[in-house]
N, C-alpha and C positions, 0 to 999 in steps of 0.2 A: 352722596358722601362716601368716601372710602373708609376702610377700617382704621382703627387707632391701635398702634402697636405699643405695648407697654413692656419695658425692659426691667427685669429684676435680676441682678447678678448676671449669670450667663444664660438665663432662660428667657426666651421671647414668647409672649402670649399676645394673640390678636383679640381685641375686644370690639364688639359691635357698637357703633356710635349712638344708636337709639336705646341701648341698654345700659351704657356706662354711667348714666346719671341717676339710675334708680338706687337709692341709698341702701336698701336692704338686700340687694341682689348680688350674688357671686356668680360670675360667668367668665368664660374664656375659651378660646380655640388654641390649642397648643401648636407649636411649630416643631421642626426638627432641631432647632438650635438650642444648645445647652444639654445638660444631662450627662450620663455616664456610659452610654452604649458605644462600643467600638465596632460593632458589626456592620455599621452603615456609613463608614467613612468618617472617622473622627468621633469626637464626643457628641453623641446625638441623643435627643430626648425621645427615645422609643417608648411608647406607653402601652404597647400590645404584646401579649405573650406569643412571640414568633419563633419559628424554628431556628433562626440564626442567633437569637439573643438568649442570654441567661435569665432565668426567672428572677433571681435575686437582683440582677441589674435593673430589670423592669420595675420591680418593687421599689428600688432606690429612686428611680426616675419619677415614679408616681408620687412618692413622698415629697420629693423636691418640688414637683409641679403643684401639689396641693398647698405646700408651704408658700410658694410664690403667689398663689391666689389669695393668701390670707385666710386659709381655712384649715390650718393644721389640726389633725385629729378627726376631721370629718370623714366618715366612711364614703368610699366610692361605690355607687350602685352600678354593677356591670351585668349585662346579660349576653348570652351567645346570640350574635346577630346572624340572620340568614336571609336578608333581603325580603322581609315579609312586611305586612301591615299591622302586626300585632303590637299593641301599646298597653303597658301594664301600669297599674296604680301602685305607688310605694308610700307606706308599707302595705303589704297585702300578700295573699297567697298567689304566686304566679310561677309559671314554668321558667326554667333557666334559659329561655330563648325568646327572642322578639327583637323589634327594631324601634321601640319607643318606650319612654318612661315618663310618668308625671307624678307630682307630689305637691302637697300643701304643708308638708312637715319641714321643720327647720333643721339646720345643721347636718344635712346630707347632700351629697353631690351626685346628681344624675349624670350619666355619661353615655356617649356612644364613641366608637373608634372608627376612624376613617383613614383612607389613603388614596382617595379619588372621589368617592361618594360625598355628597353634601350633608353636613350636619345642620339641623334646624332647631333653633331654640324658640320656645313660646313662653311669654311671661304675662300673667294677669296682674296689672298694676293695682287693681282694687282688691282682689281676693287674696293676693300674696300666694299665688300658685304658679308652678313652672312645669315645663315639659321639654324633653329633648327627643329628637327624631333622627333616624338614619335613612337618608334618601338617595339610593342608587337608582338606576333606571327601573328596576323591578318594583321597588317600593314606590317610586313616583307613579308608575303605571297603575299601581293599586291605590293611589290617592292617599298616601300616608300623611301628607301635610294637611289635606282637607279633613281627614279622619282625626288627626291630632287636635284640631280646633274643636271638632265634635266631642272628643273625649274630655276636653277641658270644660265644655259646657255641661256634659253629663255628670262629671264628678264634683265640679266646683261652682256650677251655675255661671260660668264665664260668659260675658257678652263680647262679641267681636270688637266693639269700640273700646273695650278696656284691655285688649291684647296688644302686645308688641311682639314682633317676630324678627328673627335674624337668621339669614341663610349664610352659613359659614364657608370657609375656603373649600374648594373642590375642583374637579376638572371642569373647565369651562367649554362653551360651545366652539371656541377656536380650535380645540384639540380633541374633543370627545367623538371619535369615530365609532359608528355602530353599523350593523348590518341592516339589509332591507327588511329582515324579519322583525327587527325592533321597531322600525318605522311603521310597518303594517299593524303591529299590535297597538301602537299609540293611535293610529288612524281609526282603529276599531273602537276606541274608548273616548276620544276627545274630538269634538268638532273643529277645534282650532289646531289640531295636531300638525298640519303642514307648516304652521308658523314656528314650530319648535325645531325644525330641521333645516339645515343648509346642505344643498346638494351641489357638488362641483365635479367637473370632468377634468381629469389630469391631462396635461399636454403630453404629446408623444412625438418625439423627434422623427421617428420613422414615418408616422402619418403625414407629418408636415413636409418631409423630404420626398416621399414617394406616394402622393395621394392617389395615383391611378391604381395602385395595388389594392385599394379598398373600395373600388367602385362596385356597385351591385346593380341588378336589373330592376330594382324597385324604383317607383316614382320618387322624384325629389321630395325630401321631407318625411319619407316613410322608411328609410333605412335605419336599422338599429345601430347605434354607435358602438364601435369596438373599443373605445377609449375607456379606461378604468374610471369608475365613479366613486367619489368619497361622500359619505353621508355623515353629517355631524349633528349631534343632539345637544340642545341647550337646556340642561337640567335646571339651571337657575330660573329661567323664564317659566319652565314647566311648573315648578313648585310655587313660584310667585303667583302664577295664574290660579293655582289651587287655593292659596291663602286669600286671594281676592274673591274667589268664588265662595269662600266660607264667610265672607263679610268684612274682612279687614280692608282698610283704606291704604292706598299706596304709601302715604307718609308713615304708616305704622310698620312698614317692612323695610329692613335694611338687607343688603346683599353684598357680600365680599367680592371684590374684583379679582382676588388672588386665584390663580390657576395652578393646581398641583403639578400638572404636566409641564407648564412653562417655568415654574419657580422651584426647581429641584434644589436650589441653593437654600431655600427656606422651608419647603414642605416635602413630605413623603408622597410619592406617586407610585402606585402599584403598576400602572402601565409604563410609565417612563423608566422605572427601575426593573422592568421585566419580571415582576413578581417577587423580587428579593428586596424587600424594603420594610421599614418600620411602620408604626401606626401612630397617628395623632389622636388626640382626645378632645371632644367638646364636652364642657361641663356647665351645669347650672345648679344653683342652690339658693336657699333662703337663710339670711342671717337671723339669729334669734333676736327677739324684741328687747 
């Protein structure tokens, strides 16, 4: 099932279908549509403090976003993200850096900011507890999704069968090119790593027109190809595999098909925009009883 997009005024928010029916839950994945930022081509909903945007504009965007979620006045809990596997309990004493948050408290919004990496929401429907995770390739390599489930169990006694997970919009396997060193690191950590990568050789008109120029003395089948190779990583499948390994069933996990690189009309993409782009925000919170 694909995501459900809810429109309120000029702001568009993507919701996970397996979370939308939970009555006490507030959640959403922002898009670039709506808002007040002019730095990224028109009125955009930039929710990150970036070099190109004004802080007061971002604050205005955040207030509008929270209002559209129906959570006006709820504080946004934000940490400095650095592609780690650190997950912090809210409230609690924690450093201002990490890539995951969890809480059982009401009327607060846990957040992560993204522009290609995948946000992941975890919800315990029995314990009324929630978590949000930031999963780029480094966090995925460190098993942040699997550790997130473990932290839910540690702090709230969550059982895998009571959890619902949603992997939000991010760069998909169709577009996420990585280097050989990334593939090697995944191969060192996951037995199924090769299933996470797609390797393709680019066609070359010169090779096709003048094949004799590229003959070698090696036996057939032993020559190294001089054609460029593209390696693509499927982060959605990688994180879904971790959630399954942590005990969730396939029906408990939803995944957005939206690709930040493909859908620049709807989403911010650090890669597609060559580093000059805004930030989206994934949020999750618990309504008061």
